[in-house]
N, C-alpha and C positions, 0 to 999 in steps of 0.2 A: 880392500874389498873390490871385487870385480865390477866393472861397469856394465850397464845394460847394453845389449847389442841391438842396434837399429840398422835397417837397410834402406838405401836410396832405391828409388824405382829402377834405376839403371842396374844396380847390383842385383836386384831381384830378377830382372830380365836376363842378366848374364848367367846367374845361377840356373834359371830354368833352361836356358839354351845349352849349357854344359850337360845338365842331367838328361835332357832330351836326347842329345847326341850320344851320351853313354848308354842310355836305354836302347836306342835304335841300333847302335853298333855292337855293343858288348853284352847287353842284357841287364837284368835286375841286380844281380850280385855286384857287378862292377859299379853301377850307379849308386847302390846303397853304401858300398865301401867308400866311394868318393864323398858322399854326404856325411858319413860318420867322421872321416878324416877332417873334412872342412870344418865341421862344428867343433871338433876337438881343438883344432888350431885356433878357431875364433874364440873359444873359451880361454885358451892360454893367452891370447892377445888381450882379451878383456881383463884378465888378471894382471898382466904385465904389458901395458900398452906401449911402452917405450922400446919393446923388443924389436920392432920393425925399423928399417932404415928410412931416413927421410927421402922423399922423392927428389930426384936431381933438379927438377925445375919448379916444383910446387912444395915449398918447405912445410906447409901445414899438413900435407898428406904423408902418411907413412906407408911402407910396403913390407909385406912378408911373402916370401916365396914358399908355396906349398908344392913340393916336388911331386910329379916331375914338371908340370907346366903351368900351374895356376899362380898368378901374382894377386895377392889380396891387397887392395888399396883402401885405406881407412883414415878417418879423422879421429883424433882424441879430443873429446869434449869433457867438461867437468864431471858429468855423471853418466856419460854415454860413449860408446864406441860406435861410430857411424861408418858402416861398410859402404864405400863409395862405388867400387866396382871390382869385378873379378876379371883379370886379363890373362891372355895366353902368352906365356913368356917366349914362345917361338915366333910371335908376330914381330916383324921389323919395327913397327911403330912403338913398341913397348921397351925398346933398348935405349 
């Protein structure tokens, strides 16, 4: 059974920033496609939470890359998938 998906305030802020950028730069269609893809990936993770790799420094955090540039960081809790943040894989600090 899939876990409930919950977001930290940082993850919500990250999501709003990405969508705002996509809306301003590329328009509604691209922002909507991004949102659809993100929620499809999140639903897959909720159903199979071990699919992500462990973060190299924080073993409790798992990561899934949503191509091309979004790294979804999350915690697997007994009945919940906690989205910690959404990172840009092009950023040097995320390598």
